[in-house]
Structure formats: C-alpha cells, structure tokens
N, CA, C and O atoms as CSV, one atom per row, in Angstrom:
chain,resi,resn,atom,element,x,y,z
A,1,UNK,N,N,16.368,116.290,-93.930
A,1,UNK,CA,C,16.796,117.039,-95.092
A,1,UNK,C,C,16.653,118.530,-94.818
A,1,UNK,O,O,17.504,119.337,-95.190
A,2,UNK,N,N,15.550,118.870,-94.154
A,2,UNK,CA,C,15.309,120.276,-93.847
A,2,UNK,C,C,16.375,120.819,-92.892
A,2,UNK,O,O,16.807,121.963,-93.035
A,3,UNK,N,N,16.797,120.017,-91.931
A,3,UNK,CA,C,17.832,120.454,-90.997
A,3,UNK,C,C,19.147,120.734,-91.719
A,3,UNK,O,O,19.830,121.711,-91.415
A,4,UNK,N,N,19.494,119.887,-92.661
A,4,UNK,CA,C,20.723,120.104,-93.423
A,4,UNK,C,C,20.629,121.369,-94.265
A,4,UNK,O,O,21.569,122.162,-94.313
A,5,UNK,N,N,19.506,121.552,-94.922
A,5,UNK,CA,C,19.324,122.749,-95.740
A,5,UNK,C,C,19.376,124.013,-94.887
A,5,UNK,O,O,19.969,125.014,-95.289
A,6,UNK,N,N,18.760,123.967,-93.722
A,6,UNK,CA,C,18.762,125.132,-92.827
A,6,UNK,C,C,20.157,125.429,-92.296
A,6,UNK,O,O,20.516,126.595,-92.131
A,7,UNK,N,N,20.942,124.405,-92.028
A,7,UNK,CA,C,22.308,124.612,-91.543
A,7,UNK,C,C,23.203,125.155,-92.653
A,7,UNK,O,O,24.115,125.935,-92.383
A,8,UNK,N,N,22.956,124.759,-93.872
A,8,UNK,CA,C,23.788,125.178,-95.000
A,8,UNK,C,C,23.498,126.610,-95.449
A,8,UNK,O,O,24.399,127.326,-95.885
A,9,UNK,N,N,22.253,127.010,-95.340
A,9,UNK,CA,C,21.835,128.310,-95.875
A,9,UNK,C,C,22.645,129.486,-95.334
A,9,UNK,O,O,23.112,130.295,-96.136
A,10,UNK,N,N,22.840,129.632,-94.011
A,10,UNK,CA,C,23.602,130.781,-93.523
A,10,UNK,C,C,25.060,130.788,-93.985
A,10,UNK,O,O,25.715,131.830,-93.966
A,11,UNK,N,N,25.553,129.651,-94.388
A,11,UNK,CA,C,26.934,129.539,-94.857
A,11,UNK,C,C,27.050,129.767,-96.359
A,11,UNK,O,O,28.150,129.785,-96.911
A,12,UNK,N,N,25.914,129.940,-97.009
A,12,UNK,CA,C,25.909,130.129,-98.456
A,12,UNK,C,C,26.126,128.829,-99.208
A,12,UNK,O,O,26.446,128.841,-100.397
A,13,UNK,N,N,25.956,127.726,-98.531
A,13,UNK,CA,C,26.153,126.419,-99.161
A,13,UNK,C,C,24.820,125.887,-99.673
A,13,UNK,O,O,23.758,126.225,-99.150
A,14,UNK,N,N,24.894,125.064,-100.687
A,14,UNK,CA,C,23.715,124.427,-101.243
A,14,UNK,C,C,23.866,122.922,-101.043
A,14,UNK,O,O,24.903,122.344,-101.370
A,15,UNK,N,N,22.834,122.301,-100.510
A,15,UNK,CA,C,22.851,120.862,-100.284
A,15,UNK,C,C,22.066,120.199,-101.404
A,15,UNK,O,O,20.926,120.571,-101.681
A,16,UNK,N,N,22.683,119.215,-102.044
A,16,UNK,CA,C,22.002,118.458,-103.089
A,16,UNK,C,C,21.841,117.027,-102.601
A,16,UNK,O,O,22.805,116.405,-102.157
A,17,UNK,N,N,20.638,116.512,-102.683
A,17,UNK,CA,C,20.342,115.157,-102.250
A,17,UNK,C,C,20.260,114.258,-103.481
A,17,UNK,O,O,19.473,114.504,-104.395
A,18,UNK,N,N,21.070,113.235,-103.488
A,18,UNK,CA,C,21.052,112.293,-104.605
A,18,UNK,C,C,20.056,111.169,-104.359
A,18,UNK,O,O,19.546,110.552,-105.295
A,19,UNK,N,N,19.793,110.919,-103.097
A,19,UNK,CA,C,18.842,109.865,-102.761
A,19,UNK,C,C,18.282,110.141,-101.377
A,19,UNK,O,O,19.025,110.516,-100.470
A,20,UNK,N,N,17.016,109.965,-101.212
A,20,UNK,CA,C,16.375,110.083,-99.902
A,20,UNK,C,C,15.377,108.946,-99.792
A,20,UNK,O,O,14.669,108.625,-100.746
A,21,UNK,N,N,15.333,108.356,-98.637
A,21,UNK,CA,C,14.432,107.225,-98.437
A,21,UNK,C,C,13.808,107.333,-97.060
A,21,UNK,O,O,14.180,108.197,-96.267
A,22,UNK,N,N,12.872,106.465,-96.783
A,22,UNK,CA,C,12.168,106.529,-95.516
A,22,UNK,C,C,13.100,106.223,-94.342
A,22,UNK,O,O,14.049,105.447,-94.461
A,23,UNK,N,N,12.806,106.841,-93.235
A,23,UNK,CA,C,13.523,106.536,-91.998
A,23,UNK,C,C,12.803,105.384,-91.306
A,23,UNK,O,O,11.634,105.115,-91.582
A,24,UNK,N,N,13.493,104.722,-90.426
A,24,UNK,CA,C,12.859,103.653,-89.667
A,24,UNK,C,C,12.758,104.077,-88.212
A,24,UNK,O,O,13.603,104.814,-87.704
A,25,UNK,N,N,11.735,103.612,-87.563
A,25,UNK,CA,C,11.552,103.885,-86.139
A,25,UNK,C,C,10.763,102.731,-85.558
A,25,UNK,O,O,9.775,102.287,-86.144
A,26,UNK,N,N,11.194,102.247,-84.416
A,26,UNK,CA,C,10.444,101.209,-83.719
A,26,UNK,C,C,10.421,101.589,-82.248
A,26,UNK,O,O,11.475,101.706,-81.622
A,27,UNK,N,N,9.236,101.781,-81.690
A,27,UNK,CA,C,9.158,102.219,-80.295
A,27,UNK,C,C,9.634,101.135,-79.339
A,27,UNK,O,O,9.328,99.956,-79.519
A,28,UNK,N,N,10.382,101.541,-78.326
A,28,UNK,CA,C,10.895,100.562,-77.363
A,28,UNK,C,C,9.782,99.909,-76.556
A,28,UNK,O,O,10.000,98.877,-75.922
A,29,UNK,N,N,8.591,100.500,-76.575
A,29,UNK,CA,C,7.460,99.914,-75.861
A,29,UNK,C,C,6.852,98.740,-76.624
A,29,UNK,O,O,6.056,97.989,-76.060
A,30,UNK,N,N,7.209,98.571,-77.886
A,30,UNK,CA,C,6.674,97.470,-78.685
A,30,UNK,C,C,7.112,96.121,-78.124
A,30,UNK,O,O,8.194,96.009,-77.547
A,31,UNK,N,N,6.289,95.111,-78.290
A,31,UNK,CA,C,6.580,93.814,-77.680
A,31,UNK,C,C,7.877,93.197,-78.196
A,31,UNK,O,O,8.606,92.570,-77.428
A,32,UNK,N,N,8.170,93.362,-79.463
A,32,UNK,CA,C,9.406,92.802,-80.005
A,32,UNK,C,C,10.601,93.538,-79.421
A,32,UNK,O,O,11.594,92.910,-79.052
A,33,UNK,N,N,10.517,94.867,-79.331
A,33,UNK,CA,C,11.609,95.647,-78.751
A,33,UNK,C,C,11.828,95.243,-77.302
A,33,UNK,O,O,12.969,95.092,-76.866
A,34,UNK,N,N,10.755,95.068,-76.559
A,34,UNK,CA,C,10.872,94.693,-75.152
A,34,UNK,C,C,11.594,93.361,-75.017
A,34,UNK,O,O,12.475,93.221,-74.169
A,35,UNK,N,N,11.232,92.373,-75.846
A,35,UNK,CA,C,11.899,91.061,-75.810
A,35,UNK,C,C,13.365,91.179,-76.203
A,35,UNK,O,O,14.232,90.570,-75.576
A,36,UNK,N,N,13.639,91.958,-77.233
A,36,UNK,CA,C,15.008,92.174,-77.706
A,36,UNK,C,C,15.861,92.811,-76.604
A,36,UNK,O,O,16.987,92.382,-76.352
A,37,UNK,N,N,15.315,93.828,-75.960
A,37,UNK,CA,C,16.040,94.520,-74.887
A,37,UNK,C,C,16.289,93.582,-73.714
A,37,UNK,O,O,17.366,93.611,-73.119
A,38,UNK,N,N,15.322,92.763,-73.380
A,38,UNK,CA,C,15.505,91.806,-72.283
A,38,UNK,C,C,16.615,90.804,-72.606
A,38,UNK,O,O,17.427,90.481,-71.738
A,39,UNK,N,N,16.656,90.319,-73.828
A,39,UNK,CA,C,17.728,89.395,-74.229
A,39,UNK,C,C,19.060,90.119,-74.168
A,39,UNK,O,O,20.032,89.584,-73.635
A,40,UNK,N,N,19.119,91.323,-74.704
A,40,UNK,CA,C,20.355,92.100,-74.704
A,40,UNK,C,C,20.842,92.359,-73.280
A,40,UNK,O,O,22.036,92.259,-72.998
A,41,UNK,N,N,19.925,92.687,-72.399
A,41,UNK,CA,C,20.264,92.935,-70.991
A,41,UNK,C,C,20.863,91.666,-70.367
A,41,UNK,O,O,21.875,91.733,-69.670
A,42,UNK,N,N,20.244,90.531,-70.616
A,42,UNK,CA,C,20.688,89.272,-70.024
A,42,UNK,C,C,22.038,88.818,-70.571
A,42,UNK,O,O,22.921,88.443,-69.801
A,43,UNK,N,N,22.207,88.848,-71.902
A,43,UNK,CA,C,23.453,88.325,-72.478
A,43,UNK,C,C,24.642,89.258,-72.262
A,43,UNK,O,O,25.787,88.806,-72.232
A,44,UNK,N,N,24.378,90.558,-72.112
A,44,UNK,CA,C,25.483,91.494,-71.911
A,44,UNK,C,C,25.799,91.703,-70.434
A,44,UNK,O,O,26.896,92.136,-70.082
A,45,UNK,N,N,24.834,91.393,-69.574
A,45,UNK,CA,C,25.030,91.586,-68.149
A,45,UNK,C,C,24.994,93.044,-67.720
A,45,UNK,O,O,25.490,93.393,-66.649
A,46,UNK,N,N,24.406,93.895,-68.555
A,46,UNK,CA,C,24.327,95.315,-68.214
A,46,UNK,C,C,23.085,95.937,-68.837
A,46,UNK,O,O,22.431,95.338,-69.691
A,47,UNK,N,N,22.779,97.131,-68.400
A,47,UNK,CA,C,21.652,97.861,-68.969
A,47,UNK,C,C,22.082,98.425,-70.322
A,47,UNK,O,O,23.027,99.211,-70.390
A,48,UNK,N,N,21.404,98.034,-71.392
A,48,UNK,CA,C,21.838,98.503,-72.720
A,48,UNK,C,C,21.500,99.968,-72.934
A,48,UNK,O,O,20.422,100.423,-72.553
A,49,UNK,N,N,22.424,100.710,-73.548
A,49,UNK,CA,C,22.083,102.087,-73.922
A,49,UNK,C,C,21.099,102.043,-75.088
A,49,UNK,O,O,21.302,101.310,-76.056
A,50,UNK,N,N,20.067,102.810,-74.990
A,50,UNK,CA,C,19.045,102.815,-76.043
A,50,UNK,C,C,18.935,104.236,-76.569
A,50,UNK,O,O,18.698,105.178,-75.813
A,51,UNK,N,N,19.108,104.375,-77.867
A,51,UNK,CA,C,19.001,105.698,-78.460
A,51,UNK,C,C,18.532,105.562,-79.896
A,51,UNK,O,O,18.705,104.525,-80.537
A,52,UNK,N,N,17.950,106.608,-80.367
A,52,UNK,CA,C,17.530,106.692,-81.757
A,52,UNK,C,C,18.568,107.573,-82.443
A,52,UNK,O,O,18.889,108.658,-81.958
A,53,UNK,N,N,19.082,107.108,-83.559
A,53,UNK,CA,C,20.160,107.844,-84.209
A,53,UNK,C,C,20.008,107.782,-85.720
A,53,UNK,O,O,19.379,106.880,-86.273
A,54,UNK,N,N,20.599,108.757,-86.355
A,54,UNK,CA,C,20.697,108.722,-87.805
A,54,UNK,C,C,21.921,107.877,-88.134
A,54,UNK,O,O,22.969,108.025,-87.505
A,55,UNK,N,N,21.795,107.018,-89.089
A,55,UNK,CA,C,22.924,106.185,-89.458
A,55,UNK,C,C,22.548,105.279,-90.609
A,55,UNK,O,O,21.410,105.280,-91.077
A,56,UNK,N,N,23.491,104.533,-91.043
A,56,UNK,CA,C,23.268,103.640,-92.175
A,56,UNK,C,C,22.663,102.328,-91.693
A,56,UNK,O,O,23.119,101.742,-90.710
A,57,UNK,N,N,21.657,101.888,-92.380
A,57,UNK,CA,C,21.008,100.614,-92.070
A,57,UNK,C,C,20.288,100.129,-93.311
A,57,UNK,O,O,19.760,100.926,-94.087
A,58,UNK,N,N,20.271,98.831,-93.494
A,58,UNK,CA,C,19.491,98.246,-94.582
A,58,UNK,C,C,18.040,98.026,-94.171
A,58,UNK,O,O,17.228,97.553,-94.966
A,59,UNK,N,N,17.722,98.371,-92.933
A,59,UNK,CA,C,16.359,98.168,-92.442
A,59,UNK,C,C,15.304,98.813,-93.307
A,59,UNK,O,O,14.216,98.260,-93.474
A,60,UNK,N,N,15.606,99.975,-93.861
A,60,UNK,CA,C,14.608,100.668,-94.690
A,60,UNK,C,C,14.234,99.866,-95.925
A,60,UNK,O,O,13.098,99.948,-96.393
A,61,UNK,N,N,15.174,99.089,-96.461
A,61,UNK,CA,C,14.874,98.270,-97.638
A,61,UNK,C,C,13.919,97.132,-97.273
A,61,UNK,O,O,13.034,96.783,-98.055
A,62,UNK,N,N,14.103,96.556,-96.083
A,62,UNK,CA,C,13.199,95.492,-95.637
A,62,UNK,C,C,11.812,96.056,-95.384
A,62,UNK,O,O,10.810,95.447,-95.760
A,63,UNK,N,N,11.755,97.221,-94.747
A,63,UNK,CA,C,10.458,97.844,-94.460
A,63,UNK,C,C,9.708,98.223,-95.727
A,63,UNK,O,O,8.479,98.161,-95.763
A,64,UNK,N,N,10.428,98.610,-96.754
A,64,UNK,CA,C,9.778,98.983,-98.008
A,64,UNK,C,C,9.037,97.795,-98.609
A,64,UNK,O,O,8.027,97.966,-99.292
A,65,UNK,N,N,9.546,96.584,-98.352
A,65,UNK,CA,C,8.914,95.379,-98.891
A,65,UNK,C,C,7.878,94.781,-97.950
A,65,UNK,O,O,6.951,94.103,-98.392
A,66,UNK,N,N,8.035,95.032,-96.655
A,66,UNK,CA,C,7.113,94.455,-95.680
A,66,UNK,C,C,7.078,95.350,-94.445
A,66,UNK,O,O,7.994,95.305,-93.624
A,67,UNK,N,N,6.038,96.158,-94.306
A,67,UNK,CA,C,5.977,97.088,-93.176
A,67,UNK,C,C,5.847,96.403,-91.818
A,67,UNK,O,O,5.944,97.071,-90.788
A,68,UNK,N,N,5.630,95.093,-91.791
A,68,UNK,CA,C,5.520,94.370,-90.525
A,68,UNK,C,C,6.863,93.864,-90.017
A,68,UNK,O,O,6.919,93.220,-88.970
A,69,UNK,N,N,7.938,94.141,-90.732
A,69,UNK,CA,C,9.269,93.729,-90.290
A,69,UNK,C,C,9.719,94.673,-89.174
A,69,UNK,O,O,9.507,95.884,-89.248
A,70,UNK,N,N,10.337,94.109,-88.150
A,70,UNK,CA,C,10.824,94.884,-87.015
A,70,UNK,C,C,12.309,95.182,-87.213
A,70,UNK,O,O,13.103,94.262,-87.413
A,71,UNK,N,N,12.685,96.447,-87.161
A,71,UNK,CA,C,14.081,96.828,-87.335
A,71,UNK,C,C,14.631,97.287,-85.988
A,71,UNK,O,O,14.330,98.381,-85.512
A,72,UNK,N,N,15.440,96.425,-85.391
A,72,UNK,CA,C,16.119,96.717,-84.132
A,72,UNK,C,C,17.580,96.374,-84.349
A,72,UNK,O,O,17.890,95.357,-84.969
A,73,UNK,N,N,18.477,97.198,-83.852
A,73,UNK,CA,C,19.890,96.966,-84.143
A,73,UNK,C,C,20.735,96.944,-82.884
A,73,UNK,O,O,20.448,97.612,-81.890
A,74,UNK,N,N,21.773,96.159,-82.969
A,74,UNK,CA,C,22.805,96.119,-81.949
A,74,UNK,C,C,24.084,95.702,-82.660
A,74,UNK,O,O,24.051,95.350,-83.839
A,75,UNK,N,N,25.184,95.738,-81.972
A,75,UNK,CA,C,26.443,95.339,-82.596
A,75,UNK,C,C,27.454,94.995,-81.512
A,75,UNK,O,O,27.310,95.408,-80.361
A,76,UNK,N,N,28.477,94.237,-81.890
A,76,UNK,CA,C,29.569,94.033,-80.928
A,76,UNK,C,C,30.292,95.364,-80.721
A,76,UNK,O,O,30.103,96.307,-81.489
A,77,UNK,N,N,31.104,95.430,-79.700
A,77,UNK,CA,C,31.802,96.673,-79.376
A,77,UNK,C,C,32.941,96.932,-80.351
A,77,UNK,O,O,33.795,96.074,-80.575
A,78,UNK,N,N,32.939,98.138,-80.930
A,78,UNK,CA,C,33.983,98.563,-81.856
A,78,UNK,C,C,34.616,99.823,-81.273
A,78,UNK,O,O,33.916,100.722,-80.807
A,79,UNK,N,N,35.929,99.879,-81.302
A,79,UNK,CA,C,36.669,101.039,-80.801
A,79,UNK,C,C,37.344,101.731,-81.985
A,79,UNK,O,O,37.854,101.066,-82.887
A,80,UNK,N,N,37.346,103.047,-81.980
A,80,UNK,CA,C,38.007,103.800,-83.047
A,80,UNK,C,C,37.285,103.691,-84.373
A,80,UNK,O,O,37.918,103.608,-85.425
A,81,UNK,N,N,35.956,103.691,-84.330
A,81,UNK,CA,C,35.142,103.511,-85.529
A,81,UNK,C,C,35.574,104.448,-86.654
A,81,UNK,O,O,35.746,105.648,-86.435
A,82,UNK,N,N,35.748,103.908,-87.843
A,82,UNK,CA,C,36.119,104.630,-89.060
A,82,UNK,C,C,37.484,105.317,-88.971
A,82,UNK,O,O,37.715,106.333,-89.626
A,83,UNK,N,N,38.373,104.766,-88.167
A,83,UNK,CA,C,39.724,105.326,-88.077
A,83,UNK,C,C,40.741,104.245,-88.448
A,83,UNK,O,O,40.387,103.077,-88.609
A,84,UNK,N,N,41.987,104.642,-88.579
A,84,UNK,CA,C,43.045,103.668,-88.856
A,84,UNK,C,C,43.226,102.681,-87.708
A,84,UNK,O,O,43.767,101.592,-87.901
A,85,UNK,N,N,42.771,103.063,-86.505
A,85,UNK,CA,C,42.921,102.216,-85.325
A,85,UNK,C,C,41.651,101.446,-84.975
A,85,UNK,O,O,41.539,100.904,-83.875
A,86,UNK,N,N,40.693,101.392,-85.903
A,86,UNK,CA,C,39.431,100.705,-85.632
A,86,UNK,C,C,39.690,99.240,-85.304
A,86,UNK,O,O,40.455,98.560,-85.987
A,87,UNK,N,N,39.035,98.767,-84.239
A,87,UNK,CA,C,39.159,97.348,-83.900
A,87,UNK,C,C,37.899,96.864,-83.200
A,87,UNK,O,O,37.180,97.634,-82.563
A,88,UNK,N,N,37.659,95.594,-83.334
A,88,UNK,CA,C,36.525,94.922,-82.723
A,88,UNK,C,C,36.988,94.314,-81.414
A,88,UNK,O,O,38.025,93.652,-81.374
A,89,UNK,N,N,36.238,94.527,-80.344
A,89,UNK,CA,C,36.586,93.959,-79.050
A,89,UNK,C,C,36.094,92.512,-79.015
A,89,UNK,O,O,34.890,92.254,-78.983
A,90,UNK,N,N,37.032,91.585,-79.022
A,90,UNK,CA,C,36.714,90.159,-79.104
A,90,UNK,C,C,35.780,89.710,-77.984
A,90,UNK,O,O,34.932,88.844,-78.201
A,91,UNK,N,N,35.923,90.282,-76.794
A,91,UNK,CA,C,35.088,89.875,-75.661
A,91,UNK,C,C,33.611,90.169,-75.905
A,91,UNK,O,O,32.755,89.582,-75.244
A,92,UNK,N,N,33.297,91.060,-76.836
A,92,UNK,CA,C,31.898,91.401,-77.102
A,92,UNK,C,C,31.248,90.461,-78.117
A,92,UNK,O,O,30.041,90.544,-78.342
A,93,UNK,N,N,32.020,89.578,-78.727
A,93,UNK,CA,C,31.457,88.700,-79.757
A,93,UNK,C,C,30.515,87.635,-79.197
A,93,UNK,O,O,29.475,87.365,-79.797
A,94,UNK,N,N,30.853,87.033,-78.072
A,94,UNK,CA,C,29.992,85.990,-77.496
A,94,UNK,C,C,28.620,86.539,-77.106
A,94,UNK,O,O,27.609,85.943,-77.478
A,95,UNK,N,N,28.544,87.658,-76.364
A,95,UNK,CA,C,27.216,88.203,-76.068
A,95,UNK,C,C,26.445,88.596,-77.337
A,95,UNK,O,O,25.231,88.407,-77.408
A,96,UNK,N,N,27.145,89.140,-78.329
A,96,UNK,CA,C,26.485,89.513,-79.575
A,96,UNK,C,C,25.940,88.275,-80.289
A,96,UNK,O,O,24.820,88.287,-80.800
A,97,UNK,N,N,26.737,87.212,-80.321
A,97,UNK,CA,C,26.288,85.952,-80.921
A,97,UNK,C,C,25.026,85.448,-80.215
A,97,UNK,O,O,24.066,85.046,-80.873
A,98,UNK,N,N,25.026,85.471,-78.886
A,98,UNK,CA,C,23.859,85.010,-78.129
A,98,UNK,C,C,22.636,85.871,-78.428
A,98,UNK,O,O,21.526,85.353,-78.553
A,99,UNK,N,N,22.835,87.176,-78.544
A,99,UNK,CA,C,21.733,88.075,-78.879
A,99,UNK,C,C,21.131,87.713,-80.231
A,99,UNK,O,O,19.913,87.597,-80.362
A,100,UNK,N,N,21.981,87.536,-81.232
A,100,UNK,CA,C,21.494,87.203,-82.573
A,100,UNK,C,C,20.793,85.845,-82.562
A,100,UNK,O,O,19.712,85.694,-83.131
A,101,UNK,N,N,21.409,84.871,-81.919
A,101,UNK,CA,C,20.822,83.528,-81.862
A,101,UNK,C,C,19.454,83.545,-81.192
A,101,UNK,O,O,18.482,83.027,-81.742
A,102,UNK,N,N,19.378,84.137,-80.012
A,102,UNK,CA,C,18.109,84.135,-79.279
A,102,UNK,C,C,17.046,84.996,-79.957
A,102,UNK,O,O,15.856,84.693,-79.875
A,103,UNK,N,N,17.466,86.055,-80.616
A,103,UNK,CA,C,16.492,86.890,-81.327
A,103,UNK,C,C,15.881,86.121,-82.496
A,103,UNK,O,O,14.690,86.259,-82.775
A,104,UNK,N,N,16.692,85.310,-83.181
A,104,UNK,CA,C,16.156,84.541,-84.304
A,104,UNK,C,C,15.185,83.467,-83.828
A,104,UNK,O,O,14.371,82.977,-84.610
A,105,UNK,N,N,15.264,83.100,-82.563
A,105,UNK,CA,C,14.381,82.067,-82.021
A,105,UNK,C,C,13.106,82.629,-81.412
A,105,UNK,O,O,12.246,81.864,-80.975
A,106,UNK,N,N,12.967,83.956,-81.374
A,106,UNK,CA,C,11.767,84.571,-80.801
A,106,UNK,C,C,10.523,84.145,-81.547
A,106,UNK,O,O,10.512,84.046,-82.774
A,107,UNK,N,N,9.495,83.900,-80.796
A,107,UNK,CA,C,8.183,83.639,-81.392
A,107,UNK,C,C,7.429,84.953,-81.369
A,107,UNK,O,O,7.072,85.463,-80.307
A,108,UNK,N,N,7.191,85.495,-82.553
A,108,UNK,CA,C,6.546,86.815,-82.627
A,108,UNK,C,C,5.060,86.701,-82.779
A,108,UNK,O,O,4.367,87.715,-82.856
C-alpha cells in the first residue's frame, strides 16, 4: 500500500483502498514447498520457475481461518493472459492434473 501511495504522490494522485488483507508467503525451504516443487519438477519434466508475486489468490481467506494451511500455487500454461487471444495450452493440462493429484495425496 505504501509503494502505491509513494508512486501516486509525485503525480498528484490519491490512492483509495477499499479493502486490504493479509499477504501470504511460504518459504521454499519449508517441507511442504520442497515436496510440492519436487512433484512439479517430476511431472513437468523441467525446473519450475519459482517467484513471489503480487496477485489474486484465495489463499489469504484460508490462512485467516487456519494459519497452518500451506498456500502454494501453480497453474497450467496460459498464453495471452487477460487478452482477447487468451488460451490454455492443452499439453499443460496432464502435468497440472498430476501435480494436483499427487499434492492432494501428500502426507503432511
């Protein structure tokens, strides 16, 4: 929020926040993250890009109810996100399905 306010100030703009909620963060060194990354690596056949980003997620709602919930995200490959040409790459669905299936079977 502070970054947005600081960016707006020199432009004479005012930022109004209608809702603010907690951010989520899960360190990749955590045991659940390590298992998730290993599954992702195996089912995709490549080294997964790992980054922390601002974006929309329902994870914060789960964390608000139970701080022991692990929020890790992945998705099938999408091209042209939020454009008229947005499409899902069908070849990415099988690895994504395997990731979701095997993650649900993890013993935590």
